[in-house]
C-alpha positions in Angstrom: 116.9 75.0 -128.9 114.3 75.3 -126.1 115.1 71.8 -124.9 118.8 72.5 -124.7 118.1 75.7 -122.8 116.1 73.9 -120.3 118.8 71.3 -119.9 121.4 74.0 -119.5 119.4 75.7 -116.8 118.8 72.5 -114.9 122.5 71.7 -115.1 123.5 75.0 -113.6 120.9 74.6 -110.8 122.1 71.2 -109.9 125.7 72.4 -110.1 124.9 75.2 -107.6 123.1 72.9 -105.3 126.1 70.5 -105.3 128.5 73.3 -104.7 126.4 74.5 -101.7 126.2 71.0 -100.4 130.0 70.5 -100.6 130.5 73.9 -98.9 128.4 72.9 -95.9 129.4 69.2 -95.9 132.7 69.6 -93.9 130.9 71.6 -91.2 128.1 69.1 -91.0 130.5 66.2 -90.8 132.5 67.9 -88.2 129.4 68.5 -86.1 128.2 64.9 -86.6 131.7 63.6 -85.7 131.6 65.6 -82.5 128.2 64.4 -81.5 128.9 60.7 -82.1 132.4 60.8 -80.8 131.7 62.4 -77.5 128.5 60.3 -77.1 130.5 57.1 -77.6 133.1 58.0 -75.0 130.6 59.1 -72.3 128.4 56.1 -73.0 131.2 53.8 -72.2 131.9 55.7 -68.9 128.2 55.6 -67.9 127.9 51.9 -68.7 130.9 51.2 -66.4 129.3 53.4 -63.7 126.0 51.5 -64.2 124.1 54.8 -64.8 121.3 55.4 -67.3 123.0 55.9 -70.7 120.4 58.6 -71.5 122.0 60.8 -68.9 125.4 60.3 -70.6 123.9 61.5 -73.9 122.5 64.6 -72.2 125.9 65.3 -70.6 127.6 64.9 -73.9 125.3 67.4 -75.5 125.9 69.8 -72.7 129.7 69.5 -73.1 129.7 70.2 -76.9 126.7 72.5 -77.2 126.6 76.3 -77.7 126.1 77.0 -74.0 129.3 75.2 -73.0 132.8 76.8 -72.7 134.1 73.9 -74.9 131.7 74.5 -77.7 132.2 72.0 -80.5 128.8 72.3 -82.2 127.2 75.7 -82.4 125.0 75.7 -85.5 121.4 75.8 -84.2 120.0 74.6 -87.6 122.2 71.5 -87.4 121.2 70.8 -83.8 117.5 71.0 -84.7 117.9 68.8 -87.8 119.7 66.1 -85.8 117.1 66.3 -83.1 114.2 65.9 -85.6 115.8 62.9 -87.2 116.2 61.3 -83.8 112.6 62.1 -82.9 111.2 60.6 -86.1 113.0 57.2 -85.8 112.5 57.0 -82.0 108.7 57.6 -82.4 108.6 55.1 -85.3 110.1 52.4 -83.2 107.7 53.2 -80.4 104.8 52.9 -82.8 106.0 49.4 -83.8 105.2 48.2 -80.3 101.7 49.6 -80.5 98.6 48.1 -82.2 94.9 48.2 -81.8 94.6 44.7 -80.5 97.1 45.4 -77.7 95.2 48.6 -76.8 91.9 46.7 -76.5 93.6 44.0 -74.3 95.1 46.7 -72.0 92.0 48.8 -71.7 90.4 47.2 -68.6 93.6 47.5 -66.5 96.5 49.6 -67.8 94.1 51.8 -69.8 92.0 52.8 -66.7 95.2 53.4 -64.6 96.7 55.5 -67.4 93.6 57.7 -67.7 93.6 58.5 -64.0 97.3 59.0 -63.7 97.7 61.2 -66.8 94.7 63.3 -65.9 96.0 63.8 -62.4 99.5 64.7 -63.6 98.2 67.2 -66.1 96.3 68.9 -63.4 99.1 68.9 -60.9 101.6 70.2 -63.5 99.3 73.0 -64.5 98.7 74.0 -60.8 102.5 73.9 -60.2 102.9 76.4 -63.1 100.2 78.6 -61.7 101.8 78.5 -58.3 105.1 79.6 -59.8 103.4 82.5 -61.5 103.7 81.2 -65.0 101.3 82.0 -67.8 98.5 79.8 -69.0 100.4 78.3 -71.9 103.5 77.7 -69.9 101.4 75.9 -67.2 99.6 73.8 -69.8 103.0 72.7 -71.2 104.3 72.0 -67.7 101.4 69.7 -67.1 102.0 67.8 -70.3 105.7 67.6 -69.6 105.3 65.9 -66.2 102.5 63.6 -67.3 104.6 61.1 -69.4 107.1 58.7 -68.0 110.2 57.5 -69.8 109.9 54.2 -71.7 113.7 54.2 -72.5 114.8 54.7 -68.9 112.5 52.0 -67.5 113.5 49.6 -70.3 117.2 50.1 -69.5 116.6 49.6 -65.7 114.4 46.5 -66.3 117.1 45.0 -68.6 119.6 45.2 -65.7 117.2 43.7 -63.1 115.2 40.6 -62.6 111.6 41.7 -63.0 108.5 39.5 -62.9 106.5 39.2 -66.1 103.3 40.4 -64.5 104.9 43.5 -63.2 106.7 44.4 -66.4 103.5 43.8 -68.4 101.6 46.2 -66.2 104.3 48.8 -66.3 104.7 48.7 -70.1 101.0 48.6 -70.5 100.7 51.9 -68.6 103.6 53.3 -70.7 101.7 52.5 -73.9 98.7 54.4 -72.7 100.9 57.3 -71.7 102.6 57.2 -75.1 99.2 57.3 -76.8 98.2 60.3 -74.6 101.5 62.0 -75.4 100.8 61.7 -79.1 97.4 63.4 -78.7 99.1 66.1 -76.5 101.9 66.7 -79.0 99.3 67.1 -81.9 97.1 69.5 -79.9 100.0 71.5 -78.4 101.7 71.8 -81.8 98.6 73.3 -83.3 98.0 75.6 -80.4 101.6 76.7 -80.2 101.6 77.7 -83.9 98.2 79.4 -83.6 97.1 82.5 -81.9 96.7 81.0 -78.4 93.7 79.4 -76.6 90.8 80.6 -78.6 87.6 79.0 -79.6 88.6 78.9 -83.3 92.1 77.5 -82.5 90.9 74.7 -80.2 88.0 73.8 -82.5 90.0 73.8 -85.7 92.8 71.9 -83.9 90.6 69.1 -82.7 88.6 68.9 -85.9 91.8 68.9 -88.1 93.4 66.2 -85.9 90.3 64.0 -86.0 90.1 64.4 -89.8 93.8 63.7 -90.3 93.8 60.6 -88.0 90.6 59.1 -89.6 91.9 59.8 -93.2 95.4 58.4 -92.5 94.2 55.4 -90.6 91.5 54.4 -93.1 93.9 54.7 -96.1 96.8 53.4 -94.2 95.0 50.3 -92.9 94.0 49.4 -96.4 97.4 49.8 -98.0 100.4 49.8 -95.6 99.9 46.4 -93.8 99.4 44.6 -97.1 102.4 46.3 -98.7 104.6 45.5 -95.7 103.6 41.8 -95.7 104.5 41.7 -99.4 107.9 43.3 -98.8 108.7 41.0 -95.9 107.8 38.0 -98.0 110.7 38.9 -100.4 113.1 37.9 -97.6 115.4 40.8 -98.4 116.4 42.6 -95.2 117.8 45.6 -97.0 114.6 46.1 -98.9 112.5 45.8 -95.7 114.7 48.3 -93.9 114.7 50.9 -96.7 111.0 50.6 -97.3 110.2 50.9 -93.5 112.4 54.0 -93.0 111.1 55.5 -96.2 107.5 55.0 -95.0 108.4 56.5 -91.7 109.7 59.7 -93.2 106.9 59.9 -95.7 104.2 59.8 -93.1 106.1 62.2 -90.9 106.3 64.6 -93.8 102.6 64.2 -94.4 101.8 65.0 -90.8 104.1 68.1 -91.0 102.3 69.2 -94.2 99.0 68.9 -92.4 100.2 71.1 -89.6 101.0 68.5 -87.0 104.2 67.2 -85.4 106.5 64.9 -87.3 106.5 62.8 -84.2 102.8 62.1 -84.7 103.3 61.0 -88.3 106.3 58.7 -87.3 104.3 57.1 -84.5 101.3 56.4 -86.8 103.6 54.9 -89.4 105.1 52.5 -86.9 101.6 51.5 -85.6 100.4 50.9 -89.2 103.4 48.7 -89.8 102.7 46.9 -86.6 99.2 46.0 -88.0 100.9 44.0 -90.7 102.3 41.5 -88.2 105.8 42.3 -89.4 106.7 44.6 -86.5 109.2 42.2 -85.0 111.2 41.8 -88.2 111.1 45.5 -88.9 112.1 46.3 -85.2 115.1 44.0 -85.4 116.3 45.7 -88.6 115.7 49.2 -87.5 117.1 48.9 -84.0 120.7 49.8 -84.9 119.6 52.9 -86.9 117.1 53.8 -84.1 119.7 53.5 -81.4 122.1 55.7 -83.3 119.6 58.4 -83.9 118.1 58.1 -80.4 121.6 58.9 -79.2 121.8 61.9 -81.6 118.4 63.0 -80.3 119.4 63.0 -76.6 122.7 64.6 -77.4 120.9 67.3 -79.3 118.6 67.8 -76.3 121.7 68.3 -74.1 123.0 70.9 -76.5 119.9 73.0 -75.9 120.4 73.1 -72.1 121.2 76.5 -70.8 122.6 75.8 -67.3 122.2 79.5 -66.3 118.4 79.3 -66.7 118.4 76.1 -64.6 120.2 77.8 -61.7 117.9 80.8 -62.0 114.8 78.5 -61.8 116.0 75.9 -59.4 112.9 76.3 -57.3 110.7 75.3 -60.3 112.9 72.3 -60.9 112.5 71.1 -57.3 108.8 71.7 -57.3 108.2 69.8 -60.6 110.4 66.9 -59.4 108.2 66.7 -56.3 105.1 66.8 -58.5 106.5 64.0 -60.7 107.4 61.7 -57.8 104.4 62.4 -55.5 101.8 62.6 -58.3 102.8 59.5 -60.1 103.2 57.4 -57.0 99.7 58.5 -55.8 98.0 58.4 -59.2 99.4 55.0 -60.4 99.1 53.3 -57.0 95.5 54.3 -56.4 94.6 53.6 -60.0 96.3 50.1 -59.9 94.6 49.2 -56.7 91.2 50.2 -58.0 91.9 48.2 -61.1 92.2 45.1 -58.9 95.9 44.8 -58.1 97.1 44.2 -54.5 98.6 47.0 -52.4 102.2 45.8 -52.9 101.9 45.6 -56.7 100.1 49.0 -56.9 102.8 50.8 -54.9 105.6 49.1 -56.7 104.1 50.1 -60.1 103.7 53.7 -58.9 107.3 54.0 -57.8 108.5 52.5 -61.0 107.0 55.3 -63.1 108.5 58.3 -61.2 110.5 59.8 -64.0 109.9 61.8 -67.3 111.8 61.4 -70.5 111.8 61.4 -74.3 108.2 62.6 -74.8 108.7 65.3 -72.3 111.6 66.6 -74.3 109.5 66.5 -77.5 106.6 68.4 -75.8 109.0 71.0 -74.3 110.7 71.3 -77.7 107.3 72.0 -79.4 106.9 75.0 -77.2 110.5 76.2 -77.4 110.8 76.0 -81.2 107.4 77.7 -81.8 108.1 80.4 -79.2 104.8 79.7 -77.5 106.5 79.0 -74.1 109.1 81.0 -72.1 112.8 80.3 -72.7 113.3 78.7 -69.3 110.7 75.9 -69.7 112.9 73.7 -71.9 116.0 73.6 -69.7 113.7 73.2 -66.6 112.1 70.2 -68.2 115.5 68.7 -69.0 116.7 69.3 -65.5 113.6 67.6 -64.0 114.2 64.6 -66.4 117.9 64.4 -65.3 117.0 64.4 -61.6 114.2 61.8 -61.9 116.4 59.6 -64.2 119.0 59.5 -61.5 116.5 58.6 -58.8 114.5 56.2 -60.9 116.8 53.1 -60.5 116.8 53.6 -56.7 113.0 54.0 -56.6 112.6 50.8 -58.6 115.0 49.0 -56.3 113.2 49.8 -53.1 109.7 49.7 -54.6 109.0 46.1 -53.5 110.0 46.7 -49.9 108.1 50.0 -49.9 105.0 48.2 -51.1 105.2 45.6 -48.4 105.8 48.3 -45.8 102.7 50.2 -46.9 100.7 47.0 -46.9 101.7 46.2 -43.3 100.9 49.7 -42.1 97.4 49.8 -43.4 94.6 49.7 -40.8 93.2 46.2 -40.3 89.9 46.9 -42.1 91.8 48.2 -45.1 94.1 45.1 -45.0 91.1 42.8 -45.1 89.4 44.8 -47.8 92.6 45.0 -49.9 92.9 41.2 -49.9 89.4 40.6 -51.0 88.9 43.4 -53.5 91.4 42.0 -55.9 89.5 38.7 -56.0 86.2 40.5 -56.6 87.6 42.4 -59.6 89.2 39.2 -60.9 85.9 37.3 -60.7 84.0 40.1 -62.2 86.4 40.5 -65.1 86.4 36.7 -65.8 82.6 36.3 -65.4 80.8 34.9 -68.4 78.7 37.2 -70.6 75.6 35.2 -69.8 75.7 36.2 -66.1 77.0 39.8 -66.4 75.0 42.5 -68.3 78.0 43.8 -70.3 75.7 45.4 -72.8 74.2 47.6 -70.2 77.6 48.3 -68.7 79.0 49.5 -72.0 75.9 51.6 -72.7 76.2 53.3 -69.3 79.9 53.9 -69.9 79.0 55.5 -73.2 76.5 57.8 -71.5 79.1 58.9 -69.0 81.6 59.6 -71.7 79.2 61.7 -73.7 78.0 63.7 -70.7 81.6 64.4 -69.6 82.6 65.5 -73.1 79.6 67.9 -73.3 80.3 69.4 -69.9 83.9 69.9 -70.8 82.9 71.5 -74.1 80.4 73.9 -72.3 83.1 74.9 -69.8 85.7 75.5 -72.4 83.4 77.2 -74.8 82.0 79.5 -72.2 85.4 80.6 -71.0 86.7 81.1 -74.6 83.5 83.0 -75.8 83.3 85.2 -72.7 85.5 88.0 -73.9 83.6 88.2 -77.2 80.1 87.9 -75.6 80.5 90.6 -73.0 80.7 93.5 -75.4 77.7 92.1 -77.3 75.6 92.0 -74.0 76.8 95.5 -73.1 75.7 96.9 -76.5 72.4 95.0 -76.8 71.2 94.8 -73.1 73.2 97.6 -71.6 74.7 95.2 -69.0 77.8 96.0 -67.1 80.8 93.6 -67.2 80.1 92.0 -63.8 76.4 91.4 -64.5 77.1 90.3 -68.0 79.6 87.7 -66.8 77.1 86.4 -64.2 74.4 86.1 -66.9 76.7 84.1 -69.2 78.0 81.8 -66.4 74.4 81.2 -65.2 73.3 80.4 -68.8 76.2 77.9 -69.1 75.3 76.3 -65.8 71.7 75.9 -66.8 72.8 74.2 -70.0 75.3 72.0 -68.2 72.9 71.0 -65.4 71.0 68.2 -67.2 74.2 66.7 -68.4 75.6 66.9 -64.9 72.6 65.1 -63.5 72.8 62.5 -66.2 76.5 62.0 -65.4 75.8 61.4 -61.8 72.9 59.0 -62.5 74.8 57.0 -65.1 77.8 56.7 -62.7 75.7 55.5 -59.9 73.8 53.0 -62.1 77.1 51.7 -63.5 78.5 51.2 -60.0 75.3 49.5 -58.9 75.2 47.2 -61.9 78.8 46.1 -61.4 78.4 45.6 -57.6 75.2 43.6 -58.1 76.9 41.4 -60.8 79.6 40.5 -58.3 77.2 40.0 -55.4 73.6 39.4 -56.6 70.8 40.5 -54.4 68.7 37.7 -52.7 64.9 37.4 -52.7 62.9 39.1 -50.0 62.8 37.2 -46.8 66.2 35.5 -47.2 69.4 36.5 -45.3 71.5 38.7 -47.6 75.1 37.5 -46.8 76.4 39.7 -49.7 75.0 43.0 -48.3 78.2 44.2 -46.6 80.6 43.3 -49.4 78.1 44.7 -52.0 77.9 48.1 -50.2 81.7 48.3 -49.9 82.2 47.4 -53.5 79.6 49.9 -54.6 81.3 52.8 -52.8 84.7 51.7 -54.2 83.4 51.6 -57.7 81.8 55.0 -57.2 85.3 56.3 -56.2 86.8 54.6 -59.2 84.3 56.3 -61.6 84.8 59.7 -59.9 88.5 59.4 -60.5 88.2 58.0 -64.0 85.9 60.8 -65.1 87.0 63.6 -62.8 90.7 63.4 -63.3 90.7 64.0 -67.1 87.7 66.3 -66.9 89.6 68.6 -64.4 92.7 68.4 -66.5 90.9 69.5 -69.7 88.8 72.2 -68.0 91.4 73.6 -65.6 92.8 76.3 -67.9 89.2 77.7 -68.3 88.3 77.7 -64.6 89.5 79.7 -61.6 92.8 78.2 -60.2 92.2 75.2 -58.0 88.4 75.3 -58.7 88.0 72.0 -60.5 90.5 70.2 -58.3 88.8 71.4 -55.2 85.5 70.0 -56.3 87.1 66.7 -57.1 88.8 66.5 -53.7 85.6 67.3 -51.9 83.8 64.5 -53.7 86.6 62.1 -52.9 86.6 63.1 -49.2 82.8 62.4 -49.0 83.1 59.1 -50.7 86.2 58.3 -48.6 84.2 58.7 -45.4 81.5 56.4 -46.7 84.1 53.9 -47.8 85.8 53.8 -44.4 82.5 53.1 -42.6 81.6 50.3 -45.1 85.2 48.8 -44.8 84.7 48.6 -41.0 81.4 46.9 -41.4 83.0 44.5 -43.9 85.7 43.6 -41.4 83.1 42.5 -38.9 81.2 40.5 -41.5 84.3 38.8 -42.8 85.4 37.8 -39.2 82.0 36.2 -38.7 82.1 34.4 -42.0 85.7 33.2 -41.3 84.2 31.0 -38.6 82.6 28.9 -41.2 85.9 28.7 -43.0 87.8 27.2 -40.1 85.1 24.6 -39.5 85.0 23.7 -43.2 88.8 23.5 -43.2 88.8 21.1 -40.3 86.1 18.9 -42.0 88.0 18.9 -45.2 91.3 18.0 -43.6 89.8 15.1 -41.7 88.2 13.8 -45.0 84.7 14.2 -43.6 83.7 16.5 -46.5 86.4 17.0 -49.2 84.4 19.9 -50.8 83.7 21.8 -47.6 85.7 24.9 -48.5 84.0 25.1 -51.9 80.6 25.0 -50.2 81.6 27.9 -48.0 82.7 29.9 -51.0 79.3 29.4 -52.6 77.7 30.7 -49.5 80.2 33.6 -49.0 81.6 34.6 -52.5 83.1 37.7 -50.9 85.9 35.5 -49.5 87.3 35.0 -53.0 89.2 31.8 -53.9 89.5 29.6 -50.8 92.5 27.3 -51.0 93.9 24.9 -48.4 97.7 24.6 -47.9 99.7 22.3 -45.7 103.0 23.4 -44.3 105.2 20.5 -45.4 108.6 19.4 -44.3 111.3 21.7 -45.7 108.8 24.6 -46.2 110.3 28.0 -45.3 107.1 28.7 -43.3 107.9 26.2 -40.6 109.3 27.9 -37.5 108.5 31.4 -38.6 105.7 33.8 -37.7 103.3 35.3 -40.3 105.0 38.6 -39.7 108.4 37.2 -40.7 106.9 35.5 -43.7 105.0 38.6 -44.8 103.0 36.4 -47.2 100.2 39.0 -47.7 102.7 41.8 -48.3 104.6 39.8 -50.9 101.7 38.1 -52.7 98.4 39.7 -51.7 96.9 36.5 -50.3 95.7 36.3 -46.7 95.6 33.4 -44.2 92.0 33.4 -43.0 92.0 30.2 -41.0 94.5 27.8 -39.4 94.0 24.2 -38.2 96.6 22.5 -35.9 95.3 19.3 -34.4 92.3 20.3 -32.3 93.1 24.0 -32.4 91.0 26.2 -34.7 92.2 29.8 -35.3 90.3 32.4 -37.2 92.4 35.1 -38.8 95.7 34.2 -37.0 97.7 37.2 -35.8 101.0 38.3 -37.2 102.8 36.8 -34.2 101.4 33.3 -34.9 104.2 30.9 -35.5 103.6 28.2 -38.1 104.6 24.6 -37.6 105.1 21.6 -39.9 101.7 20.0 -40.5 99.7 23.1 -40.0 96.7 23.4 -42.4 96.1 26.9 -43.7 93.2 28.4 -45.7 94.3 31.1 -48.1 91.9 33.8 -49.4 92.4 36.3 -52.2 92.7 36.5 -56.0 93.7 33.3 -57.8 97.1 34.6 -58.9 97.9 35.8 -55.4 97.2 32.4 -53.9 99.4 30.7 -56.5 102.2 33.1 -55.6 101.7 32.3 -51.9 101.8 28.6 -52.5 105.0 28.9 -54.5 106.5 31.2 -51.8 105.8 28.7 -48.9 106.9 25.6 -50.9 110.4 24.3 -50.3 111.5 25.9 -53.6 110.4 29.3 -52.2 113.3 29.6 -49.7 115.5 31.7 -52.0 112.8 34.2 -52.8 111.7 34.5 -49.2 115.3 35.0 -48.0 115.8 37.8 -50.6 112.6 39.6 -49.6 113.7 39.9 -46.0 117.0 41.6 -46.7 
């Protein structure tokens, strides 16, 4: 009897659930039909117009959403459900392209560039919010929104254009670093948005919970998921692989949601764990159609949430944030890429490629909108900024090469000389053997810098968050007024932070000195130090690099806890002082290089006559600051014959510089831009190895097509 009663109760419960499902099914099917139908039509139109298809999805959502006169989908629950499904599969597919080995490989280049750029954008976005009169939380979300570029938009544009492998590798490397930063931002902002605001307890519990969740999931996941996925893939059953992958994706997303974090974080981690199995390519191929469909649903759902009235009311904020995205990303990425060892043209080109925001920005804005932590206008403003930058992005990418060459030509001569040589110095330092470079000491100093910076950031944040609670205690125990009490607390915090600040400065200087000395070792007393000028210039450059690498994220983290513009002002003052020292050292280097180039032209003449075949290599050993010295003869059919160096723009296109020219009995050191090359001329190229290879390919008879295209 009890068993039959239980069975009867279960039957009635299931019956009611099925009835409810059938009642809601027509409405859901109608909404899904509207979403996919309108998206399909507009996608075809946008493909014909050669516009980013993401914009078509947003427009489709705007046309059928609740804020449109032609409302076809008005149920907010269905809209949020569709958006969440799209986010989960989109993040899972992004995670498939990420693994720990790739991160380690990208760390010395794209990793450093990404840290500088994301830190700068977080600060500029926050300051823009403060300038607009927004609250602290709105400003923090604004900084996070403008910090992350759109992988989907860039991938679509690159698919339609011929892009070099080196450029695409650098761009996608930076995007991976940005995606990783976005995951951390989403996790932290989700917890803050659902908490009580920026309090000591909220921040501490958020970071502690996030660390515990990541460590636990990664430890357990690394032991189980890669092995399980390899076993499933070995079955050679695509259907089983697809179902298992999607099931794993939703399971980890559900686990992250239960732990109080975003489903996007869980889906991304699921993808990265699958990537560790080595089966990411097979899974990506299987999941691509499902991902594309739900990505379309996601962007359409984003478009449904656009309230055009709020966009028109806050058009000033839209324009300001668009300016922040374009200016900040060009500046941050270009400077970071140059300091990481890339030539001026490549650095500017990369910066202009990343001048847009996209899918992660929508997710971050959605976290604030759904939780109610941000104002209602922030989400549509973020979407509007994304739409504007998505429209301008293809044009920015198209003109980036010419813009990079233009900037390179307009640099002052000392900076042109330095830009050519610096890339070769970084390349030589990066490729130097462990036996000649103290990498152990370098890693130890970098660890000290990181620890000091984290402690300083913690002291600043902790002092600011504890101040409202500490002032009443001081007033009761010591009878201090609010102003005096505030000064006492700030002074105590400064006293605690001072040793760590001194340690940060000393470790930074020691790290820069160690790297500079590794590139240009000091000579014994009494000998002529030919590496003195390049060593000093490299030392100042590395100090600027470290200031940006540490200062940009430190300012971004501490900015909400400091007076407006305080942290950024300190960083700018430091950069101005270092910039003045750099300019003086670059001018000294210019004179040194011109004197050294005299040896190059004589060595080139001796090598061309066969008197000493290794003459250029001998000069390089005496003057390593000149980088790779390579001879090149202007042969018959070369596009260089009959053109000036200005017309060829070899340095602007490749980063290599002609430091010497031999023509019969003529010997020319640093030929001017108006020097016309002739068949039979012997040139000496200087610069990074990859730059010289590009220059040789450009001036060979096969380089005519590329050279003609670059002058259009």
